[in-house]
C-alpha beads as a LAMMPS data file, in Angstrom:
LAMMPS data file: protein, C-alpha beads

197 atoms
196 bonds

1 atom types
1 bond types

-500.0 500.0 xlo xhi
-500.0 500.0 ylo yhi
-500.0 500.0 zlo zhi

Masses

1 110.0

Atoms # bond

1 1 1 16.108 -22.841 15.993
2 1 1 15.185 -26.504 15.807
3 1 1 11.987 -27.313 13.941
4 1 1 12.028 -24.253 11.650
5 1 1 12.896 -24.532 7.980
6 1 1 12.444 -22.191 5.027
7 1 1 11.545 -23.242 1.491
8 1 1 12.999 -21.940 -1.739
9 1 1 12.320 -18.278 -2.635
10 1 1 9.103 -17.824 -4.617
11 1 1 9.439 -15.419 -7.589
12 1 1 6.929 -12.547 -7.485
13 1 1 5.465 -10.055 -9.926
14 1 1 6.603 -7.025 -7.914
15 1 1 8.375 -6.005 -4.714
16 1 1 11.264 -8.153 -5.870
17 1 1 13.711 -6.791 -3.285
18 1 1 11.615 -8.489 -0.604
19 1 1 11.895 -12.265 -0.756
20 1 1 8.972 -14.597 -0.157
21 1 1 9.159 -18.250 0.864
22 1 1 7.205 -20.836 2.797
23 1 1 8.185 -21.257 6.450
24 1 1 7.712 -24.710 7.948
25 1 1 7.235 -25.224 11.693
26 1 1 7.491 -28.744 13.088
27 1 1 7.522 -29.415 16.840
28 1 1 9.014 -25.976 17.537
29 1 1 9.660 -25.124 21.163
30 1 1 10.251 -21.478 21.995
31 1 1 12.350 -20.759 25.099
32 1 1 10.751 -18.278 27.518
33 1 1 13.524 -15.735 26.954
34 1 1 12.623 -15.706 23.228
35 1 1 8.950 -14.794 23.745
36 1 1 7.765 -11.452 22.463
37 1 1 5.052 -10.289 24.816
38 1 1 3.170 -12.699 27.038
39 1 1 2.404 -16.326 26.303
40 1 1 -1.017 -16.722 24.724
41 1 1 -1.206 -13.059 23.593
42 1 1 0.480 -13.507 20.206
43 1 1 -2.670 -12.854 18.171
44 1 1 -3.329 -9.605 20.046
45 1 1 0.254 -8.448 19.452
46 1 1 0.033 -9.397 15.781
47 1 1 -3.261 -7.544 15.320
48 1 1 -1.794 -4.382 16.883
49 1 1 1.146 -4.627 14.498
50 1 1 -1.276 -5.016 11.580
51 1 1 -2.654 -1.527 12.245
52 1 1 0.809 -0.072 11.831
53 1 1 1.605 -2.303 8.837
54 1 1 -1.585 -1.153 7.090
55 1 1 -0.660 2.470 7.657
56 1 1 2.862 1.857 6.320
57 1 1 1.467 0.146 3.203
58 1 1 -0.883 3.086 2.669
59 1 1 2.078 5.475 3.002
60 1 1 4.083 3.415 0.500
61 1 1 1.213 3.769 -1.951
62 1 1 1.198 7.534 -1.404
63 1 1 4.907 7.534 -2.233
64 1 1 4.288 5.559 -5.419
65 1 1 1.550 7.979 -6.441
66 1 1 3.775 10.997 -5.741
67 1 1 6.660 9.579 -7.789
68 1 1 4.301 8.758 -10.649
69 1 1 2.797 12.268 -10.681
70 1 1 6.292 13.775 -10.740
71 1 1 7.249 11.455 -13.598
72 1 1 4.111 12.322 -15.597
73 1 1 4.721 16.054 -15.197
74 1 1 8.380 15.809 -16.182
75 1 1 7.860 13.406 -19.122
76 1 1 4.839 15.221 -20.542
77 1 1 6.699 18.528 -20.517
78 1 1 9.659 17.060 -22.424
79 1 1 7.896 14.664 -24.818
80 1 1 6.557 16.309 -27.958
81 1 1 3.798 15.289 -30.359
82 1 1 2.722 17.355 -33.349
83 1 1 5.271 20.021 -32.439
84 1 1 4.288 20.662 -28.836
85 1 1 4.738 19.092 -25.403
86 1 1 2.149 16.387 -24.773
87 1 1 1.088 18.145 -21.561
88 1 1 -0.862 20.537 -23.815
89 1 1 -3.343 17.764 -24.666
90 1 1 -6.487 17.285 -22.620
91 1 1 -6.172 13.564 -21.979
92 1 1 -2.640 13.948 -20.625
93 1 1 -3.822 16.867 -18.477
94 1 1 -6.614 14.635 -17.161
95 1 1 -4.176 11.894 -16.117
96 1 1 -1.923 14.418 -14.381
97 1 1 -4.721 16.408 -12.736
98 1 1 -6.650 13.395 -11.470
99 1 1 -3.445 11.652 -10.421
100 1 1 -2.384 14.662 -8.374
101 1 1 -5.824 15.058 -6.769
102 1 1 -5.931 11.358 -5.813
103 1 1 -2.378 11.524 -4.468
104 1 1 -3.167 14.571 -2.311
105 1 1 -6.405 13.039 -0.957
106 1 1 -4.645 9.783 -0.060
107 1 1 -1.770 11.684 1.547
108 1 1 -4.141 13.783 3.658
109 1 1 -5.948 10.682 4.955
110 1 1 -2.733 8.770 5.678
111 1 1 -1.190 11.726 7.529
112 1 1 -4.380 12.273 9.529
113 1 1 -4.555 8.629 10.597
114 1 1 -0.809 8.501 11.317
115 1 1 -1.270 11.162 13.991
116 1 1 -3.599 8.789 15.851
117 1 1 -1.968 5.366 15.526
118 1 1 0.663 3.845 17.769
119 1 1 1.363 0.930 20.049
120 1 1 -0.499 2.673 22.860
121 1 1 -3.277 4.126 20.691
122 1 1 -5.502 1.772 18.722
123 1 1 -7.127 3.002 15.533
124 1 1 -8.049 -0.023 13.442
125 1 1 -10.847 1.780 11.649
126 1 1 -8.441 4.574 10.684
127 1 1 -5.659 2.296 9.465
128 1 1 -8.165 0.155 7.562
129 1 1 -9.666 3.253 5.936
130 1 1 -6.245 4.652 5.032
131 1 1 -5.142 1.417 3.385
132 1 1 -8.526 0.861 1.692
133 1 1 -8.397 4.310 0.114
134 1 1 -4.681 4.859 -0.521
135 1 1 -3.560 1.540 -1.963
136 1 1 -5.816 1.626 -5.037
137 1 1 -4.668 5.233 -5.556
138 1 1 -1.039 4.128 -5.922
139 1 1 -2.061 1.522 -8.491
140 1 1 -4.374 3.892 -10.392
141 1 1 -1.825 6.723 -10.567
142 1 1 0.905 4.278 -11.634
143 1 1 -1.423 3.048 -14.376
144 1 1 -2.056 6.653 -15.463
145 1 1 1.698 7.301 -15.546
146 1 1 2.158 4.239 -17.730
147 1 1 -0.452 5.655 -20.134
148 1 1 1.279 9.051 -20.234
149 1 1 4.687 7.487 -20.894
150 1 1 3.204 5.106 -23.468
151 1 1 5.515 2.350 -24.618
152 1 1 8.374 3.772 -22.552
153 1 1 6.296 3.360 -19.400
154 1 1 5.974 -0.355 -20.137
155 1 1 9.729 -0.860 -20.493
156 1 1 11.833 -2.276 -17.678
157 1 1 14.156 0.744 -17.769
158 1 1 11.228 2.913 -16.639
159 1 1 10.617 3.493 -12.923
160 1 1 6.919 3.545 -13.734
161 1 1 6.980 -0.110 -14.841
162 1 1 8.397 -1.168 -11.456
163 1 1 6.094 1.108 -9.479
164 1 1 3.092 -0.240 -11.387
165 1 1 4.047 -3.832 -10.476
166 1 1 4.849 -2.961 -6.865
167 1 1 1.588 -1.069 -6.307
168 1 1 -0.560 -4.188 -6.665
169 1 1 0.934 -5.948 -3.644
170 1 1 -0.035 -3.032 -1.428
171 1 1 -3.710 -3.862 -1.992
172 1 1 -3.093 -7.438 -0.789
173 1 1 -0.466 -7.238 1.972
174 1 1 -1.613 -6.498 5.515
175 1 1 -5.130 -7.650 4.623
176 1 1 -7.039 -7.511 1.375
177 1 1 -9.270 -4.611 0.425
178 1 1 -12.243 -6.893 1.086
179 1 1 -10.997 -7.495 4.646
180 1 1 -10.906 -3.727 5.181
181 1 1 -14.495 -3.414 3.931
182 1 1 -15.497 -6.044 6.504
183 1 1 -13.499 -4.460 9.351
184 1 1 -14.775 -0.934 8.690
185 1 1 -18.404 -2.088 8.472
186 1 1 -18.033 -4.114 11.686
187 1 1 -16.366 -1.240 13.558
188 1 1 -18.857 1.383 12.357
189 1 1 -21.767 -0.877 13.291
190 1 1 -20.298 -1.345 16.786
191 1 1 -19.722 2.427 17.144
192 1 1 -23.305 3.172 16.135
193 1 1 -24.578 0.556 18.554
194 1 1 -22.470 2.097 21.361
195 1 1 -23.835 5.570 20.577
196 1 1 -27.438 4.371 20.554
197 1 1 -27.122 2.483 23.859

Bonds

1 1 1 2
2 1 2 3
3 1 3 4
4 1 4 5
5 1 5 6
6 1 6 7
7 1 7 8
8 1 8 9
9 1 9 10
10 1 10 11
11 1 11 12
12 1 12 13
13 1 13 14
14 1 14 15
15 1 15 16
16 1 16 17
17 1 17 18
18 1 18 19
19 1 19 20
20 1 20 21
21 1 21 22
22 1 22 23
23 1 23 24
24 1 24 25
25 1 25 26
26 1 26 27
27 1 27 28
28 1 28 29
29 1 29 30
30 1 30 31
31 1 31 32
32 1 32 33
33 1 33 34
34 1 34 35
35 1 35 36
36 1 36 37
37 1 37 38
38 1 38 39
39 1 39 40
40 1 40 41
41 1 41 42
42 1 42 43
43 1 43 44
44 1 44 45
45 1 45 46
46 1 46 47
47 1 47 48
48 1 48 49
49 1 49 50
50 1 50 51
51 1 51 52
52 1 52 53
53 1 53 54
54 1 54 55
55 1 55 56
56 1 56 57
57 1 57 58
58 1 58 59
59 1 59 60
60 1 60 61
61 1 61 62
62 1 62 63
63 1 63 64
64 1 64 65
65 1 65 66
66 1 66 67
67 1 67 68
68 1 68 69
69 1 69 70
70 1 70 71
71 1 71 72
72 1 72 73
73 1 73 74
74 1 74 75
75 1 75 76
76 1 76 77
77 1 77 78
78 1 78 79
79 1 79 80
80 1 80 81
81 1 81 82
82 1 82 83
83 1 83 84
84 1 84 85
85 1 85 86
86 1 86 87
87 1 87 88
88 1 88 89
89 1 89 90
90 1 90 91
91 1 91 92
92 1 92 93
93 1 93 94
94 1 94 95
95 1 95 96
96 1 96 97
97 1 97 98
98 1 98 99
99 1 99 100
100 1 100 101
101 1 101 102
102 1 102 103
103 1 103 104
104 1 104 105
105 1 105 106
106 1 106 107
107 1 107 108
108 1 108 109
109 1 109 110
110 1 110 111
111 1 111 112
112 1 112 113
113 1 113 114
114 1 114 115
115 1 115 116
116 1 116 117
117 1 117 118
118 1 118 119
119 1 119 120
120 1 120 121
121 1 121 122
122 1 122 123
123 1 123 124
124 1 124 125
125 1 125 126
126 1 126 127
127 1 127 128
128 1 128 129
129 1 129 130
130 1 130 131
131 1 131 132
132 1 132 133
133 1 133 134
134 1 134 135
135 1 135 136
136 1 136 137
137 1 137 138
138 1 138 139
139 1 139 140
140 1 140 141
141 1 141 142
142 1 142 143
143 1 143 144
144 1 144 145
145 1 145 146
146 1 146 147
147 1 147 148
148 1 148 149
149 1 149 150
150 1 150 151
151 1 151 152
152 1 152 153
153 1 153 154
154 1 154 155
155 1 155 156
156 1 156 157
157 1 157 158
158 1 158 159
159 1 159 160
160 1 160 161
161 1 161 162
162 1 162 163
163 1 163 164
164 1 164 165
165 1 165 166
166 1 166 167
167 1 167 168
168 1 168 169
169 1 169 170
170 1 170 171
171 1 171 172
172 1 172 173
173 1 173 174
174 1 174 175
175 1 175 176
176 1 176 177
177 1 177 178
178 1 178 179
179 1 179 180
180 1 180 181
181 1 181 182
182 1 182 183
183 1 183 184
184 1 184 185
185 1 185 186
186 1 186 187
187 1 187 188
188 1 188 189
189 1 189 190
190 1 190 191
191 1 191 192
192 1 192 193
193 1 193 194
194 1 194 195
195 1 195 196
196 1 196 197
């Protein structure tokens, strides 16, 4: 389409399979048959899509946490130190136990919210809460997995190294954690006001 150009790909820390580049718009004219939704309602459409994007990012983080827990359990059962599997040591057990508990809590919240989000059913407070809670969980559990795997977890051949890098973007994409704090506070304040009036 005339007036649209894309800059060079920008290298990223993680999520490398998804390219990122600047998009330049200059005197772009969109034909009516190319409009998505109604003219002048683009922000509303985008905001509705953000709810779903936030839920998807939260679910991705749950997946990262699950994979990291599985990796910790498998690695710690095979890797030996002082003649026994490292899963016999308290600190390793702590990483696995807390990682699993965080994963399950995040999964429960994401699944609960997913039942009540859709194009016809708004649930910004739910999708914000799911992303606010779940995305740090993916990063924390990936960090724990890196600790359990030690130097091997930091190597490029390890899935954990990639998952650890990818987890960070989930806290940023679809709105920062700070934006979710703001949205949740605003929505809860409005709900309380509605109840009291």
